[in-house]
N, C-alpha and C positions, 0 to 999 in steps of 0.2 A: 455830705452837706445836709443840714436839716431841711425838712419840707417847709415852704413858706406858710406862715400862719394865715388861716382863713379868716377874712375880715367879717365882722358882724354888721349887718345893715338893717334898717327899719323895714317892717312889713315883709320879713323873710323868715322862713322856718330853718331851724337847726337842730341837729342831734348834739347835745353836749354830754360828754362823759369823761370819767377818769377812774383810776385804779389806785388803791393804797400802795404805799411803797413796800417793797419786799414782800414778806409773808404777813404783814400787819393787816389789821382790820381798821376801818374807821367808824363802824357801827358795832357796838358790843352789847348794848341795852336798848330797850325801847325808848328811853329818854334821849338817846343819841339820834335815832331816826326822827323823832319828833322835833328836836332841836335843829336839825338840818333843814326840815321843811319849814319851821318858823323863821329861820334866817333866809330861806329862799323867798318867803312871803314878804320879808322886810326889805331885802335888797334887790330882788329880781322881778317879783310879780308886778310892781308898778310900771315896768318897762317891757313886760312880755306876757303873753298868753301861754298857759301851760296846757299842752295837748295830751301828754302822757309822761309817766315816770316809773322807774323801778329803782329802789334802794336795796342793794345786797350788802352783806357784811363787809366785803373788801372792794366794792365798786359801785357806781351809780350810772343811770341813764336818765337824761331829761330831754324831752322833745318839746321845744318851745317855738313860738312865733313872736318875733320882736315887734313891738307896737310901732305906731307911726311917729315920725320925728317930733311933731308938735307935742304929743303926749310925753315923750322922753324929756324934752326941753322943760316942760312944765314941772315934771317931777324933780329935775335938777335945780330949777328955780326955787322950789319949795325947800330943797335941801341947802340952798344957797351955795350950790356946788357948780357954778358956772365954769366951764372949761373952754380953753382955746383949742383943745384937741379936736381932731375930726371926730364925728359922731361914732364911728366904728371903734376908735381907740377908747372913747368914753364908755362904750358898752362893754368892751373887754375888760375895762377897769372895774366896772360894777360887778361883773362876774368874779373877777379876782378878789375884790373886797368881800364878796359873799363867801368864797372858799376859804380865804384867810381868816375871816371871822369864825367860821366853823372850826377850822384847824386850831385856832387859839382856844376855843371853848373846849374841844375834845382833849387837847394836851393838858390843859389845866385840870379837867375832870379826872383824867387818867394819870396825873402826875408824870406826864410824858414830856419829852423834849425832842426837837427835830422835825424834819420834813414829814408830813403826813401823806401827801399825794405823790404819786410816782413821777408826775410831770406837770407842766402847765396844762390847764384843762384843755381837752381835745374838742374840736367842734367840726361838724360836717354839715355842709349846705344841703338842704332838701328842696329840690325843684321839681319833683315828680310825684303826683298824687298816688300812683301805684306804689312807689318806693316808700311813701309816707305810711300807707296802710300796712305794707309788709314790715316796716320798722317798728310800728306800734305793736304788732303781734310778737315780733322779736323780743322787744323790751319786756312785755308782759310774760313772756315764756321763760325768762331768765331763771326764775327759781325752779322751774320744772327741769330745765336742762342741767342745772346744778345739783339736782337730786334733793332739793329741799321740800318740794311739794309735788303732788300729782296733777293739780289744777291750778291755773292762775289765780282763781279767786281765793285760794287757800293762803296766799302770801299777803300779810298785812300791809307791807310797805311798797305797794305799787298802785297805780291808778285804775287797775282793772275793776275792782269792786265799786269804786266811786263812779266810774262810767256806766256800770250796769245798774246802779242804784238810783235813788231819787233824793237822797239827803244833799244839803248844800255842799258844794265842793269847789276847790280852786280850779278844777279841770273844766275845759271848755267842752262839757259833756255832749251837748246837742251837736256841735260841730263835728266831734269825733264820730258819733253814731251816724251822722249824715255821710261821712266818708265810706261807711260800710252799708249804707242804705237802711238797715234795720238792726235792732238789738240782737235778733236772732242770728243774722249774718255776721255781726261783730263777734259773737260767741263762737259760731262755727269756724270763722277764719283763725281762731286761736287753737284749733285742735291739732294742727300739723306744724312741725318745726319750720322756721324760716331759714332759708339758705342765705344768710348774710354773714360776710366776713368783716368784722369790725377791726380797724387798724389799731394795733397797740394792745389788743386783748388776747 
């Protein structure tokens, strides 16, 4: 029997992730990574704060905090997308729209047909600050554990460099650094592998 789907609620943090179907990738070129982020900005950024992310060739991780209910309703009103569904169902639908939009874009660009994602997107509720810090490190270390880089800052498509830098970013940089107290400690905490077991990976 499948596990019950975790509901999405306002003002709550989640780890959102998924894997490509089979041995496929869903990022093959720089333009694919950029398109995914652009579609995130269009569909999801208005209703969530982005704390960290990492996009890998065949999977992705997003750490988000859903915004307050009034902000979500204002966004839906602007889209003229009023829904009778419970707010958690509406949020899930927004994420599904985001992933479906990217899937259609990728399939068209690659002259590909069929399912792109392994399953409906996975989500895990984050209710512990210690776990959140550990998860941020885990996400940023994905390219190292996969053998693509030796340092998290060497991977172009994660939020590590944006958090360390000073350029404008979608990431809640100040909030993330405050979780680690200082930039130096943020970087230090990324030196060792995180012992996290992610379901479905």
